[in-house]
N, C-alpha and C positions, 0 to 999 in steps of 0.2 A: 381367385384368379379366373379370368374366362377360360372356357374350354380350348378355345382357339390357341391359347398362349400354352397350353400343355404340351409337353413334349418327353420322349424317352431318350432323346439323343442331344441334349443341350451339353454344350462344351463350355467348361470354366476355364479362366486363364488368370493365373496368379502372377504378379510380376509388380516390383517397386512398392510394395505395401498396399496393393489392391487386388481384389478378386472381381473379375468382370465376367458377364455373359451376355448373350443377346438380349439387349433392352435394359441391363442394369449393370451396376458396379457398387462396390462398397469397400470400407477399410478392411485389411486383414493383415495377419501377420503369419510369419514363417519361423522356422527353427532359429535359435540364438545364434547358429553358427553360419546363418546366411543360407543361399541356394549353392549347392554344389553339384557338379557333374560325377564326382568321384566320392560320393556319400559312403561313410563307414558307421558302423554301429557305435553309439555314444557320442558323436561329433557334433550333435546338436544341429546339424544341417538338414535342410530339406532337399530331397533329390531332384535335380533338373532334369526336365524331359516331359514327355506326354505319356499319360497314364490313365488306363480305364478305371472307372469307379465300379466297384463289383458288387458291394452289398452294403446295408446300412443297419444301424442299431439305434435303440432309443431306450431312455429309462421309463419304464411302464408306470413307476411312482411318481413320476414328474412331467410326463407328456401323455396326457390324457385328452381325447382319444389318440390312438396311434397315429402317427404322421402318415399323411399320404404320398406314396411315392411308387415309381415303378421298379425300382430296384429291389432285390430280395431284402425283406426286412424282417428282423427278429428282435424281440425284447432282450435287453440285457437281463442277466441275472446276477446276483450279489456274489455267486461262486465262480465267476469267469475271470480270466486273466489272459494276457497276451505275451508268449515266451520271447524274451530278448536275450536269451543265453545263446550265443553263436554256437556252443559246443553240444546243445541238446537237439535231438532229432526232430523236436517239435518246434524248432526256432521259427520265429515269425508266424506262429499259428495261434488260433484261438484255443484255450485249455480250460479245463475244469479244475477249480482249486479245491483243495490244496494241491500244488504242484511243486515237484522237488527243484526245479531249476528256476534260475532267476526270471521274473516275469513282471509285468504291469499289470496292476488291478484295474480292470475295466468300469466296476462299480466304485466311483469315487463319491467322497464326501463333497467336493467342489462340484460345480456344474459344467466342467468342461466336457464331460462324455454324456451329457444328457442326450445329444444326438451325435452320431458317429456316422462318417461315410467312410469305407475302406478304400484306399487308394491302391491299386495294384502295382505297387513298387515291390520288387524282390520277392513276388509270390511264385512265379511259375518261369522258370524253376527257382526255388529260395536257394540263395548263395550265402552261405555263413559269414556272418561279419559284415555283410554289405548294408544292413540297416534293417531295423524292423518297426512295426506298428506305425506305419505312416498313414495318418488319417486326416479327412477334413473334419473339424469338430468345432464346439463352441469355444468362442475366445474368453479370457479371463475379462472382467470388467474394465481393467486398465490396458487392456490389448497388449500385455506382456508376450514376448516371444515365446515359442514352443520349443519342445525337445526335438523337433524335426517335421512336426504336422503343420498343415494349414488351418487357420482358424479365423473365424468370423463371428458377429454377433450372433447369439442364440436365435433371435427373432428372424434374422436374415437366412440363417441355415434353415430354419423351420420353413420359411417361404420359397426356399430352392428345393426342398424335398420333392414337391409334386412335379418339378421339371426334370428330375433325374431319373434315368432309367439304364438298362442294359447296354445302351449304345453311347452313353455319356463318358467324357474323358476331362481331365484336368491337365492343363499345361502349366508346369512350375518353370519360371525363368526368374533370373535376378531382376 
């Protein structure tokens, strides 16, 4: 991508099965529960609204070299999880496994979390039960709906990484 096209303030928009950004668009999927303003833990919905993109992760055994991005970037580790138990004090946070509360494994056998961008939904402050682990990540080959995240093809997400930075946002709408 030409340097003139790189930016750390690209805004993404998800709506009606598409993710778009200045100069591009692609097929995308949201949660199986659709897009909802009143998102709750376990409802399978993606939250409606405009949210900052705050950090990114990648699988170092599958993505070599590390992807270029202006977001804070870290390699995922096999012993990392994301707490989805609303009763736990670390709800909606990255933790080291093993961990006593219900959690989602970040190191997956499938390729969905080869690249992950954390969407700042319900992060500051965290409200128990309002939803956790809302990411922009790689889609399954059949573009099946997610548990509440937004997902696009892996090659598309890899190409988007250099455009994303600390001022980037995603707008999620039905």
